[in-house]
C-alpha positions in Angstrom: 24.5 -18.3 48.2 25.7 -19.0 44.6 26.3 -16.4 42.0 22.9 -16.8 40.3 21.1 -16.1 43.5 23.3 -13.1 44.4 22.6 -11.6 41.0 18.9 -12.2 41.4 18.9 -10.5 44.7 20.7 -7.3 43.5 17.6 -5.3 42.4 15.7 -6.1 45.6 18.2 -5.8 48.4 17.4 -3.7 51.5 19.8 -1.0 50.2 20.3 -1.9 46.6 16.6 -1.3 45.8 17.0 2.4 46.4 20.2 2.4 44.3 18.3 0.8 41.4 15.4 3.3 41.7 17.8 6.3 41.9 19.7 5.0 38.8 16.5 4.8 36.8 15.4 8.2 37.8 18.7 9.7 36.7 18.6 7.7 33.5 15.2 8.9 32.6 15.9 12.5 33.4 18.7 12.3 30.8 16.8 10.2 28.2 13.2 11.5 28.4 13.9 14.7 26.5 15.4 12.6 23.6 12.4 10.2 23.4 10.1 12.8 22.0 12.4 13.6 19.1 12.2 10.1 17.6 9.1 10.8 15.6 10.7 13.8 13.9 13.8 11.6 13.2 11.8 9.0 11.2 12.9 8.5 7.7 9.9 8.0 5.5 11.6 8.5 2.2 11.1 5.8 -0.4 14.7 4.5 0.2 13.9 3.7 3.8 11.3 1.2 2.6 12.6 -0.2 -0.7 14.9 -3.2 -1.3 18.3 -1.5 -1.5 19.7 -3.7 -4.4 16.5 -3.6 -6.5 16.6 -2.1 -10.0 13.9 0.4 -9.1 15.9 1.7 -6.2 18.9 2.2 -8.5 16.7 4.2 -10.8 15.4 6.3 -7.9 19.0 7.1 -7.0 20.0 8.0 -10.5 16.9 10.3 -11.0 18.7 12.9 -8.9 20.6 13.9 -12.0 17.4 14.9 -13.8 15.0 15.8 -11.0 14.6 15.6 -7.3 15.4 12.0 -6.2 12.3 12.2 -4.0 9.9 13.9 -6.4 6.3 12.6 -6.3 4.0 13.9 -9.1 0.5 14.8 -8.0 -2.2 14.7 -10.6 -4.8 17.4 -10.3 -7.9 16.0 -12.1 -10.8 18.2 -13.3 -14.0 16.4 -14.4 -17.3 17.6 -15.9 -19.6 14.8 -17.1 -21.3 17.1 -19.6 -17.9 18.1 -21.1 -15.1 20.5 -20.1 -16.0 24.2 -20.8 -13.9 27.1 -21.8 -14.2 28.5 -18.2 -13.0 25.1 -16.9 -9.9 25.3 -19.1 -9.3 28.9 -18.1 -9.5 27.9 -14.4 -7.2 24.9 -14.8 -4.7 27.1 -16.6 -4.8 29.7 -13.9 -4.5 27.0 -11.2 -1.4 25.5 -12.9 0.3 28.9 -12.7 -0.5 29.3 -9.0 0.5 25.7 -8.1 4.1 26.8 -8.4 3.8 28.7 -5.1 2.5 25.6 -3.2 4.9 24.3 -0.5 7.6 21.9 -1.8 6.4 22.1 -5.5 9.6 22.0 -7.6 10.1 21.4 -11.3 8.1 21.8 -14.4 4.3 21.7 -14.1 2.7 19.8 -17.0 -0.8 20.7 -18.3 -3.6 21.1 -18.2 -4.1 18.3 -20.7 -7.6 17.5 -22.2 -8.8 13.9 -22.3 -9.9 12.4 -25.6 -13.5 12.3 -24.5 -13.4 16.0 -23.7 -14.7 15.4 -20.1 -11.6 15.8 -18.1 -8.4 17.8 -17.6 -5.3 16.8 -15.8 -2.3 18.8 -14.5 0.8 17.0 -13.2 2.5 18.8 -10.4 6.0 17.6 -9.2 6.3 17.7 -5.4 9.8 17.5 -3.8 9.7 15.3 -0.7 13.4 16.0 0.1 14.5 15.2 3.6 11.0 15.4 5.0 9.8 12.3 3.1 6.0 12.0 2.7 5.5 14.6 5.4 6.3 17.2 2.8 3.4 15.9 0.6 0.6 16.8 2.9 0.9 20.6 2.9 1.5 20.6 -0.8 -1.5 18.5 -1.7 -3.7 20.4 0.8 -2.8 23.6 -1.1 -3.5 22.0 -4.5 -6.9 20.8 -3.3 -7.8 24.1 -1.8 -6.8 26.0 -5.0 -8.4 23.7 -7.5 -11.6 23.0 -5.7 -13.2 26.5 -6.3 -14.6 25.9 -9.8 -18.0 26.4 -11.4 -20.9 24.2 -10.3 -20.7 20.7 -11.9 -16.9 20.6 -12.0 -15.4 18.0 -9.7 -11.7 18.0 -8.7 -9.5 15.2 -7.3 -5.8 15.2 -6.5 -4.3 11.7 -7.1 -1.1 10.2 -8.5 1.8 9.3 -6.3 1.8 12.7 -4.6 -1.9 12.5 -3.7 -1.7 8.9 -2.6 1.4 9.7 -0.5 -0.3 12.6 1.2 -3.3 10.4 2.2 -0.9 7.8 3.5 0.9 10.4 5.5 -2.4 11.5 7.0 -3.2 7.9 7.8 0.1 7.5 9.7 -0.1 11.0 11.3 0.1 10.7 15.1 0.5 7.0 14.8 2.8 6.8 17.8 0.5 8.8 20.0 -2.6 7.0 18.8 -1.1 3.6 19.4 0.4 4.6 22.8 -2.8 5.9 24.3 -4.9 3.1 22.9 -2.4 0.5 24.1 -2.1 2.0 27.5 -5.9 2.1 27.8 -6.2 -1.6 26.9 -3.4 -2.6 29.3 -4.9 -0.6 32.2 -8.3 -2.3 31.8 -6.9 -5.8 31.5 -4.5 -5.3 34.4 -7.4 -4.2 36.6 -9.3 -7.3 35.6 -6.3 -9.5 36.1 -5.2 -8.2 39.5 -8.5 -7.0 40.9 -6.5 -4.4 42.7 -6.8 -0.6 42.4 -3.0 -0.2 43.1 -1.0 -3.2 41.8 -1.6 -2.4 38.0 0.3 0.9 38.4 3.7 -0.7 38.8 3.8 -2.9 35.7 2.3 -0.1 33.6 4.7 2.5 35.0 7.7 0.2 34.3 6.5 -0.6 30.8 5.9 3.1 30.1 9.4 4.1 31.4 10.9 1.3 29.3 9.3 2.7 26.2 10.6 6.1 26.9 14.1 4.8 27.5 13.9 2.6 24.3 12.8 5.5 22.2 15.6 7.7 23.5 18.3 5.0 22.9 16.9 4.4 19.3 16.9 8.2 18.7 20.6 8.4 19.7 21.4 5.5 17.3 19.5 7.2 14.5 21.5 10.4 15.0 24.9 8.9 15.6 25.0 5.3 14.2 22.9 5.6 11.0 20.0 3.4 12.3 16.9 3.9 10.1 13.5 4.3 11.7 10.2 4.9 9.8 6.6 5.2 10.7 6.1 1.4 10.5 8.9 0.5 12.9 8.1 3.4 15.2 4.5 2.3 15.5 5.3 -1.4 16.1 7.9 -0.4 18.7 5.2 1.1 20.9 3.0 -2.0 20.8 5.9 -4.4 21.3 7.5 -2.7 24.3 4.3 -2.1 26.2 2.9 -5.6 25.4 6.0 -7.7 26.0 7.1 -5.6 29.0 3.7 -6.1 30.6 4.0 -9.9 29.9 7.3 -10.1 31.7 5.9 -8.1 34.6 2.9 -10.4 34.9 5.2 -13.5 35.2 7.4 -11.9 37.8 4.6 -10.5 39.9 2.8 -13.9 39.8 6.0 -15.7 41.1 6.6 -13.0 43.6 3.1 -13.4 45.0 3.8 -17.2 45.3 7.0 -16.6 47.2 5.4 -14.0 49.6 3.3 -16.9 50.9 6.4 -18.9 51.6 8.7 -16.1 52.9 7.9 -13.7 55.6 10.6 -11.2 54.4 9.5 -9.6 51.1 13.2 -9.1 50.1 13.8 -12.8 50.3 10.6 -13.5 48.5 11.5 -11.3 45.6 15.1 -12.7 45.4 13.6 -16.2 45.1 11.1 -15.0 42.6 13.8 -13.4 40.5 16.0 -16.6 40.8 13.1 -18.8 39.7 11.3 -16.7 37.1 14.3 -14.7 35.9 15.8 -17.3 33.5 12.4 -17.8 31.8 12.0 -14.1 31.4 15.5 -13.6 30.1 15.2 -16.5 27.7 11.9 -15.2 26.4 13.3 -11.7 25.8 16.4 -13.2 24.2 14.2 -15.3 21.9 12.3 -12.2 20.8 15.3 -9.9 20.4 17.4 -12.5 18.5 14.5 -13.3 16.2 14.0 -9.6 15.5 17.7 -9.3 14.7 17.3 -12.0 12.1 15.3 -9.4 10.1 18.7 -7.8 9.3 19.1 -10.4 6.6 16.1 -9.0 4.7 16.4 -7.3 1.4 13.6 -4.9 2.2 15.0 -1.8 4.0 11.8 -1.4 5.9 12.0 -5.0 7.2 15.7 -5.0 8.0 15.4 -1.6 9.8 12.5 -3.0 11.9 14.8 -5.7 13.4 17.2 -3.7 15.5 14.5 -1.2 16.5 12.4 -4.0 18.0 15.4 -5.8 19.5 16.5 -2.6 21.3 12.9 -2.2 22.6 12.8 -5.7 23.9 16.2 -5.4 25.6 15.2 -2.2 27.4 11.9 -3.7 28.4 13.7 -6.7 29.9 16.1 -4.4 31.7 13.2 -2.5 33.3 11.3 -5.6 34.3 14.3 -7.3 36.1 15.6 -4.2 37.8 13.1 -1.3 38.2 10.0 -3.4 38.7 11.5 -5.7 41.4 12.8 -2.6 43.2 9.4 -0.9 43.1 7.5 -4.0 44.3 9.8 -4.5 47.3 9.8 -0.8 48.2 5.9 -0.8 48.2 5.6 -4.0 50.2 2.7 -6.3 50.5 0.1 -3.5 50.6 0.4 -3.0 46.9 -1.6 -6.2 46.4 -4.6 -4.8 48.4 -7.3 -5.9 48.8 -6.1 -9.5 48.6 -2.6 -9.4 50.1 -0.6 -12.7 50.0 -0.1 -13.4 53.6 2.8 -15.5 54.8 1.9 -19.2 55.4 -1.4 -19.1 53.4 -2.2 -21.7 50.7 -1.4 -21.1 47.1 -4.8 -20.7 45.3 -3.5 -21.8 41.9 -3.0 -25.4 43.1 -6.7 -26.0 43.1 -7.8 -23.4 40.6 -9.4 -23.6 37.1 -6.1 -24.5 35.4 -5.5 -27.3 37.8 -8.9 -28.7 36.9 -8.1 -28.3 33.2 -4.9 -30.2 33.6 -6.7 -32.9 35.5 -9.1 -33.3 32.6 -6.3 -33.5 30.0 -4.4 -36.1 32.1 -7.2 -38.7 31.7 -6.7 -39.1 27.9 -3.7 -36.9 26.8 -3.1 -38.7 23.5 -6.7 -38.2 22.4 -6.6 -34.6 23.5 -3.4 -33.7 21.5 -4.5 -35.6 18.4 -7.9 -34.0 18.4 -6.4 -30.5 19.0 -3.9 -30.9 16.2 -6.5 -32.0 13.7 -8.7 -29.1 14.6 -5.9 -26.6 14.2 -4.7 -28.2 11.0 -8.2 -28.0 9.5 -8.3 -24.2 10.3 -4.9 -23.8 8.8 -6.3 -24.9 5.4 -7.3 -21.4 4.8 -3.6 -20.7 4.3 -4.0 -21.9 0.7 -6.2 -18.8 -0.1 -3.5 -16.4 1.1 -2.8 -13.7 -1.5 0.3 -11.9 -0.1 1.2 -10.3 -3.5 0.9 -6.8 -2.2 -1.9 -4.3 -2.1 -3.0 -1.9 -4.7 -3.4 1.8 -3.9 -7.2 1.4 -3.3 -6.6 -1.8 -1.3 -4.1 -0.3 1.1 -6.6 2.0 2.9 -9.5 0.7 5.0 -11.6 3.6 3.6 -11.6 5.5 0.3 -9.6 8.8 0.4 -9.7 11.3 -2.4 -6.6 10.0 -4.1 -8.1 6.6 -4.4 -11.4 7.9 -5.9 -9.4 10.2 -8.2 -7.3 7.3 -9.5 -10.4 5.4 -10.5 -11.8 8.5 -12.2 -8.5 9.2 -13.9 -8.5 5.7 -15.5 -11.9 6.5 -17.0 -10.7 9.5 -19.0 -6.9 9.1 -19.5 -4.5 6.2 -19.9 -4.7 4.4 -16.6 -1.0 5.0 -15.9 -1.1 8.7 -16.3 0.9 10.5 -13.5 2.8 7.3 -12.7 5.0 6.4 -15.6 7.6 3.8 -16.2 11.0 5.4 -15.9 14.0 4.3 -18.0 17.5 5.6 -17.5 20.1 4.7 -20.2 23.4 5.9 -21.5 23.2 9.0 -23.6 24.2 7.1 -26.7 21.5 4.5 -26.3 18.7 6.9 -25.6 17.1 7.0 -29.1 17.0 3.3 -29.5 15.8 2.9 -25.9 12.9 5.2 -26.6 12.0 3.3 -29.8 12.1 0.0 -27.9 10.0 1.4 -25.1 7.3 2.6 -27.4 7.0 -0.8 -29.0 6.4 -2.7 -25.7 2.9 -4.0 -25.2 1.2 -2.1 -22.4 3.0 1.3 -23.0 0.5 3.8 -24.3 3.0 6.6 -25.2 6.5 7.8 -24.5 8.2 11.1 -23.9 11.4 12.3 -25.6 14.6 11.5 -23.6 16.2 14.2 -21.5 20.0 13.9 -21.8 22.4 15.2 -19.1 26.0 14.3 -19.3 26.4 10.6 -20.1 22.9 9.5 -19.0 19.4 9.9 -20.5 16.0 9.9 -18.8 12.8 8.8 -20.6 9.3 7.8 -19.5 6.5 5.8 -20.8 2.8 6.0 -19.9 1.2 2.7 -18.9 -2.1 1.7 -20.5 -3.0 -0.2 -17.3 -3.5 1.1 -13.8 0.0 1.5 -12.3 -0.8 -0.7 -9.3 -2.3 -3.6 -11.3 -0.9 -7.0 -12.2 -1.0 -6.0 -15.9 1.2 -3.0 -15.2 3.7 -5.1 -13.4 3.8 -7.6 -16.3 4.4 -4.6 -18.6 7.4 -3.6 -16.4 8.8 -7.1 -16.9 8.4 -6.7 -20.6 10.0 -3.3 -20.6 13.0 -4.6 -18.7 13.5 -7.6 -21.0 13.4 -5.3 -24.0 15.5 -2.5 -22.6 18.2 -4.8 -21.2 18.7 -6.2 -24.7 19.5 -2.8 -26.2 23.3 -2.9 -26.9 25.3 -0.3 -24.9 22.3 1.3 -23.3 22.9 -0.2 -19.8 19.2 0.5 -19.2 17.6 0.4 -15.8 13.8 0.5 -15.4 12.0 2.0 -12.5 9.0 4.0 -11.4 6.2 3.3 -8.9 5.0 0.1 -10.6 8.5 -1.2 -10.7 8.9 -0.4 -7.0 5.8 -2.4 -6.2 7.0 -5.3 -8.3 10.5 -5.3 -6.7 9.0 -5.0 -3.3 6.8 -8.1 -3.8 9.8 -10.1 -5.0 12.1 -9.0 -2.3 9.5 -9.8 0.4 9.1 -13.3 -1.1 12.9 -13.7 -0.9 12.9 -12.6 2.7 10.2 -15.1 3.6 12.2 -18.0 2.2 15.5 -16.8 3.9 14.5 -15.4 7.3 11.8 -17.9 8.4 14.2 -20.9 8.5 16.8 -18.7 10.2 14.4 -17.7 12.9 13.3 -21.3 13.5 16.9 -22.5 13.9 17.7 -19.6 16.3 14.7 -20.2 18.5 15.3 -24.0 18.5 18.9 -23.4 19.7 17.7 -21.1 22.5 15.1 -23.6 23.6 17.6 -26.4 23.6 20.0 -24.4 25.8 17.2 -23.4 28.2 15.6 -26.8 28.5 18.8 -28.9 28.0 16.9 -31.2 25.8 16.3 -31.9 22.1 12.8 -33.4 21.9 11.1 -30.7 23.9 12.4 -27.8 21.8 11.5 -29.6 18.5 8.0 -30.2 19.9 7.5 -26.6 21.0 8.7 -25.3 17.6 6.3 -27.6 15.8 3.4 -26.4 17.9 4.2 -22.7 17.3 4.5 -23.3 13.6 1.1 -25.0 13.7 -0.3 -22.0 15.5 1.2 -19.7 12.9 -0.3 -21.6 10.0 -3.7 -21.7 11.8 -3.6 -17.9 12.4 -2.7 -17.3 8.8 -5.4 -19.6 7.5 -8.2 -18.1 9.7 -6.9 -14.6 9.0 -6.9 -15.1 5.2 -10.5 -16.4 5.3 -11.6 -13.5 7.5 -9.9 -10.8 5.4 -11.5 -12.1 2.2 -15.0 -12.9 3.4 -15.6 -10.7 6.5 -13.5 -7.6 6.0 -13.5 -7.8 2.2 -9.8 -6.8 1.9 -8.3 -7.1 -1.5 -5.5 -9.4 -0.3 -2.5 -9.2 2.0 0.5 -7.0 2.0 3.7 -8.7 0.7 5.4 -8.3 4.1 2.5 -9.8 5.9 3.5 -13.5 6.3 7.1 -12.6 7.5 6.0 -10.1 10.0 3.3 -12.3 11.4 5.7 -15.3 11.5 8.4 -13.4 13.4 6.0 -11.9 15.9 4.1 -15.1 16.5 7.1 -17.4 16.8 9.1 -15.0 18.9 6.2 -14.0 21.1 4.3 -17.3 21.0 7.3 -19.2 22.1 7.4 -17.0 25.2 4.4 -18.7 26.7 5.8 -22.1 26.0 9.0 -21.0 27.7 7.1 -19.7 30.7 5.2 -23.0 30.9 8.0 -25.5 30.2 10.6 -24.0 32.5 8.1 -24.4 35.3 7.2 -27.9 34.2 10.9 -28.8 34.1 11.4 -27.3 37.6 8.4 -29.3 39.0 9.4 -32.5 37.2 12.5 -33.0 39.4 10.3 -33.9 42.3 7.0 -34.9 40.7 7.9 -36.6 37.5 7.1 -35.2 34.1 3.3 -35.9 34.2 3.0 -34.5 37.7 5.3 -31.6 36.7 3.0 -30.8 33.7 0.0 -30.7 36.0 1.7 -28.5 38.6 3.3 -26.2 35.9 -0.1 -25.6 34.2 -1.8 -24.9 37.5 0.9 -22.5 38.5 1.3 -20.6 35.2 -2.1 -21.0 33.6 -3.7 -17.9 35.0 -0.7 -15.5 34.5 0.0 -16.8 31.0 -3.6 -16.4 30.0 -3.6 -12.8 31.3 -0.3 -12.1 29.6 -1.7 -13.5 26.3 -4.8 -11.5 26.5 -2.8 -8.3 27.1 -0.4 -8.9 24.3 -3.2 -9.9 21.9 -5.1 -6.8 22.8 -2.1 -4.5 22.3 -1.5 -5.9 18.8 -5.2 -5.7 18.2 -4.8 -1.9 18.7 -3.0 -1.8 15.3 -6.4 -2.4 13.8 -7.5 1.2 14.8 -5.3 2.6 12.1 -6.9 3.3 8.6 -4.1 1.3 7.0 -4.9 -2.3 5.8 -1.3 -3.5 6.2 -1.3 -2.6 9.9 -4.9 -3.9 10.4 -3.9 -7.3 8.9 -0.8 -7.7 11.1 -2.7 -6.6 14.2 -5.5 -9.1 13.6 -3.3 -12.0 12.7 -0.9 -11.6 15.6 -3.8 -11.0 18.0 -5.5 -14.2 16.8 -2.2 -16.2 16.9 -1.3 -15.1 20.4 -4.8 -16.1 21.6 -4.4 -19.5 20.0 -1.0 -19.9 21.6 -2.3 -18.9 25.0 -5.7 -20.6 25.2 -5.2 -23.7 23.0 -1.7 -24.5 22.0 0.1 -23.8 25.3 -2.7 -24.9 27.7 -4.1 -27.9 25.9 -1.8 -29.1 23.1 1.6 -28.7 24.8 0.3 -30.0 28.1 -1.3 -33.1 26.5 1.9 -33.8 24.5 4.0 -33.4 27.6 1.9 -35.9 29.6 1.8 -38.4 26.7 5.6 -38.3 26.0 6.4 -38.2 29.7 10.1 -38.4 30.5 11.0 -39.0 26.8 10.3 -35.3 26.4 13.6 -34.4 28.1 15.8 -36.6 26.0 18.8 -36.7 26.1 19.2 -34.9 29.4 19.4 -36.8 32.7 15.9 -35.7 33.6 14.7 -37.9 30.7 15.9 -40.9 32.7 13.8 -40.2 35.8 11.6 -43.2 36.2 9.5 -42.1 39.2 8.7 -38.9 41.0 11.6 -37.8 43.1 14.0 -40.4 41.8 17.0 -40.0 39.5 19.7 -42.4 38.5 21.9 -43.2 41.5 25.1 -42.2 39.8 23.8 -38.6 39.5 23.2 -38.2 43.2 19.5 -37.2 43.3 17.5 -34.3 42.0 20.1 -31.7 43.1 22.5 -33.2 40.7 20.1 -32.5 37.9 19.4 -29.0 38.9 22.3 -27.4 40.7 20.3 -24.3 41.5 17.5 -26.2 43.2 17.8 -26.1 47.0 14.3 -26.9 48.0 11.1 -28.6 46.9 8.7 -26.1 45.3 
């Protein structure tokens, strides 16, 4: 027995299976208490999301000399359509005095200020997020709303501005990990029951995935505490979906191969060892593709994007470890009865050889060239919707699936005050250049008013109120004009920030990340495929099909968002996240298929191998795709447009990969190219089923791990 077989047999030996189970029990007893602490260790401060080198981030860091570096002003807005009364003014004045006692309110409260039309009042309340990030906003804003809401009939009150919006965002993300976990587990349970049609078998993949998630969360928590790893609500939520979805996928592939081998081996330990030997390389290559692709996100400028990379890579690595150690041990310990009521008996025929996917492959084999050309044209036509993609970021109103109070309040605020009230442009200059910087700021088109500079030490802090809504394109153009003007002030060394500048820098950093990371991921995945398949043509072909699937998913998604869901546009990080998930996860199914096709091609030829590979893997890959698509679809349950968009697009892309690209397009291309697919490997020179060049000594020379005909 060679080394590869001995390693494959380790988790499922007669004695070693108990050692593996005991090791996981001990590991989980140690790690489980730490997993629950991950949510509280999330860093949702602005710096955990922003591009670290951006000018707006530098301003945010310098603000600490003048105010809290994490101060978020909430705007309390009082409106009476018939005109503000003396009683309204008295109430707003009393409220402003009591706001100081609200949780996390720190700094000078400004107002109440009367609008020019006399119909509204506004009070600006600074809220210190400190180490709690936006979690500190919710209790403060709740207190402001409760205090301000008790006015005379006819007076309406809204809490908006960055503080109000942040509090509503915090509520949207509240319980995200638990919501996603329970929704994901529910979807997986239903689909596993439908896949296995067994009341018992589904428990083991689900148990293994759940334990993998617990272990991953504990490992990530330790790295957050002791290695400086950053986790926020976004990465924590995606981790849940990714580990459960990908882990279940790996489990489905292993269980399907184990069931095959149980029909060929009377001893279940031997059957599992062979299943691990045959399916293990594909599972490991798939996990490596996902993990390495996620690590490519470390090159991103956006902190939220670069932080997501290692979090997801760790999750995939732990899921892989569970599926190639714990799951095989559990399956062998339970024995054949776990498949009840349809147990795979030794010596029975393999049902996939004449199943629906075998018939699909037979239909494709009649005219493979026509099939792949037609499929490519159809996918390409759907991809044309990509040209309507508007991934320029979402406004405050566009970032929620509903209309929380802060969004309504922002609209009302713009009707009575300068639209940028409560969210000013911030300029930090040298003390000597402050006066000229203020003069320049006041003269910039789009700035309605300025405040006198506050000087501390060698720096000065000044603000300007935008005449446009702070999340609008016009406001971002104003920020560019302010930067151009302020940077030209001699000796001021001015830096321009604020919420609008943050949105502008985020959009530009995301665009940079798209152009940098997408090519890196493609090269990395191509190299992994080349090493796995020992060919050049096949990896290039698979990469091309997945990119086509990605373009189609984005095209259909863009059309759907605009005309069915009526979303404002797409988040600036949307294309990159969808690309990384679809390429990394979509290539999984091609790996599962093509490693089996390659294995079968040694004895059947490439066309025969394609038929056998599709027949053997079609059912399990379709089930895996449905489960992964559904788990990402769960993201759509959150009231956050960015998550809903990613969930929909990845769900759609995975379904395309599973049902169209992998089963039809790749299979047809494989049949049409035949042995040329494997160039320049020796398998590409096989001229007939079962034959290889004489100098190579037969099929065994091509595949040193092969000891029998499958």
